[in-house]
matplotlib code that plots the C-alpha trace (Angstrom):
import matplotlib.pyplot as plt

x = [-6.1, -4.2, -1.7, 2.0, 3.3, 5.9, 9.8, 10.8, 13.2, 11.8, 13.4, 17.1, 17.4, 18.8, 22.4, 23.9, 21.1, 21.1, 18.3, 17.7, 18.8, 16.7, 18.0, 15.1, 16.5, 13.8, 14.3, 12.6, 11.4, 13.9, 11.3, 11.4, 13.8, 16.6, 17.4, 19.2, 21.2, 22.1, 23.1, 25.4, 26.7, 27.6, 29.2, 31.5, 32.3, 33.3, 35.9, 37.2, 35.4, 35.1, 34.7, 31.8, 28.8, 25.5, 23.9, 20.8, 20.0, 18.2, 17.3, 18.2, 16.1, 18.1, 15.2, 16.6, 14.5, 11.4, 10.2, 9.9, 9.8, 5.9, 6.5, 9.2, 7.0, 4.1, 6.7, 7.6, 4.6, 2.6, 5.2, 8.7, 7.7, 5.6, 4.3, 3.7, 7.3, 9.6, 10.2, 11.7, 13.5, 15.9, 19.2, 22.2, 23.3, 27.1, 29.2, 29.0, 32.2, 34.3, 34.1, 35.4, 32.2, 31.6, 29.2, 29.7, 27.4, 28.5, 26.6, 26.1, 25.3, 24.6, 27.1, 26.3, 26.7, 24.3, 20.7, 18.4, 15.7, 14.2, 14.8, 13.1, 10.2, 10.1, 9.9, 6.7, 4.8, 5.9, 4.4, 1.3, 0.9, 1.1, 4.4, 6.2, 8.5, 12.0, 15.1, 16.1, 15.6, 18.5, 18.2, 21.1, 21.4, 23.2, 24.6, 24.6, 27.3, 28.0, 31.7, 35.2, 36.0, 38.9, 38.3, 40.4, 39.6, 36.0, 36.1, 38.3, 36.2, 32.4, 33.5, 34.5, 30.9, 28.4, 29.3, 30.4, 33.0, 32.2, 28.6, 28.6, 30.3, 30.9, 31.6, 32.0, 31.7, 30.9, 27.2, 25.5, 22.1]
y = [-22.8, -19.7, -17.6, -17.3, -14.2, -12.9, -13.9, -11.6, -8.7, -5.1, -4.2, -2.5, 1.2, 1.8, 1.7, 4.9, 5.9, 5.2, 4.8, 7.2, 6.3, 7.4, 6.7, 6.7, 7.4, 6.3, 7.1, 7.6, 11.0, 12.6, 12.2, 8.1, 6.5, 4.7, 1.1, 0.1, 3.1, 2.2, -1.6, -0.5, 2.6, -0.4, -2.1, 0.5, 1.4, -2.2, -2.2, 1.1, 3.2, 5.3, 8.8, 8.0, 9.7, 9.2, 6.7, 6.6, 4.2, 4.7, 2.4, 2.9, 2.0, 2.6, 2.5, 1.9, 2.3, 4.9, 6.7, 10.4, 12.3, 11.9, 8.0, 8.3, 10.1, 7.6, 4.2, 6.2, 7.7, 4.1, 1.6, 2.2, 4.6, 4.6, 7.8, 7.7, 7.3, 7.4, 10.2, 10.1, 12.3, 11.7, 11.0, 12.2, 8.9, 10.8, 11.6, 15.3, 17.0, 17.0, 20.2, 18.9, 18.2, 15.4, 13.4, 10.6, 8.7, 4.9, 3.4, -0.5, -2.4, -5.9, -6.4, -6.4, -10.1, -10.7, -11.4, -9.0, -10.5, -7.3, -5.7, -8.0, -7.8, -4.4, -4.1, -6.8, -4.2, -1.2, -3.2, -4.0, -0.2, 0.4, 2.0, 1.2, -1.9, -1.5, -2.9, -3.3, -2.2, -2.2, -2.3, -0.9, 0.7, 4.2, 4.5, 8.4, 8.6, 11.7, 12.4, 13.7, 9.6, 9.2, 8.2, 5.1, 4.0, 4.4, 2.9, -0.6, -0.6, -0.2, -3.0, -5.3, -4.7, -3.4, -5.0, -8.3, -8.1, -11.2, -9.9, -5.9, -2.6, 0.0, 3.9, 5.9, 10.4, 12.9, 13.7, 16.6, 17.6]
z = [21.7, 23.4, 20.8, 21.6, 22.7, 19.6, 20.8, 17.7, 18.7, 18.0, 14.7, 15.1, 13.8, 10.2, 9.8, 10.9, 13.3, 16.4, 19.2, 21.7, 25.0, 28.4, 31.8, 34.2, 37.9, 40.9, 44.4, 47.9, 48.3, 51.0, 54.1, 53.7, 55.5, 52.7, 54.5, 51.4, 51.6, 55.5, 54.8, 52.0, 53.8, 56.5, 54.1, 52.8, 56.6, 57.1, 54.7, 55.5, 54.0, 57.0, 55.5, 53.6, 56.0, 54.2, 51.2, 49.6, 46.6, 43.1, 40.7, 37.4, 34.0, 30.7, 28.0, 24.1, 21.6, 19.8, 22.7, 23.1, 26.4, 27.0, 26.6, 29.3, 31.6, 31.6, 31.8, 35.1, 36.3, 35.6, 36.0, 37.6, 40.4, 43.4, 43.5, 47.1, 48.0, 45.5, 42.8, 39.5, 37.4, 33.7, 34.0, 32.2, 30.1, 30.6, 34.1, 34.4, 34.9, 37.9, 40.4, 43.6, 45.4, 47.9, 46.9, 44.8, 42.3, 41.9, 39.5, 39.0, 36.0, 34.4, 31.8, 28.3, 28.0, 31.3, 31.1, 32.7, 33.9, 35.2, 32.4, 30.0, 32.6, 33.0, 28.6, 28.2, 30.8, 28.7, 25.8, 28.0, 28.5, 24.9, 24.2, 21.3, 21.8, 23.2, 21.9, 25.0, 29.0, 31.3, 35.3, 37.4, 40.9, 41.8, 45.2, 45.9, 48.5, 50.9, 52.5, 51.7, 49.7, 48.2, 44.5, 44.5, 47.6, 46.8, 43.8, 44.8, 48.2, 45.8, 43.5, 46.3, 48.4, 45.7, 42.8, 41.6, 38.8, 37.4, 36.3, 36.8, 35.3, 37.8, 37.3, 39.9, 39.3, 41.3, 42.1, 41.3, 42.6]

ax = plt.figure().add_subplot(projection="3d")
ax.plot(x, y, z, "-o")
ax.set_aspect("equal")
plt.show()
C-alpha cells in the first residue's frame, strides 16, 4: 500500500516575522534568438506601439520561505534554468527608481487569488531536490522592451495583449541592466 503525500501547507512564519522573498529571473542567453519576445513585439506593434524596437522574455519565479542564497542558486541551476541556453539572476523584488532610460520591464503575474499550478509543481520539485518546504512559489513573465515608448501607452497596450486583467496583475517599470 503506497503512502499518500502530505497535503499540509508549510508552516507560516511566527507573527510579525516575514518570510524571505526571492525572485529568480531566467532568460535566454543573448546569443539565442527569442521567438517569444519576437511574437510579443509583433503583438505590441499590431496594437499601435510602433516605438518598441525589441523585446526579450524571461520567466520569473517568486520563492517565499526559509531559504538562503545557496538554496536559491541550487534551485536555479538544478531546476529552473537550462544552463546551455539560459542564464539566471536574482532580481530585485522592488522596481528600481526611474532615470529616463529607454528600456522597459513589463511584469505579468497571476493574481494571488488564482491557482498557480506551475508554481505548485516547482514547489514540489524543490522539495524533491531536498530543499526546505516553501510557503509559496509563483511564476510570472517579464517582457524587456527597448524603445522610446510612452509609459501610459505601453501600460495600456501591454494590458491588452500581454496579460488578461481577469487573472493577471501587470506592472511597468524602467529596466536597469
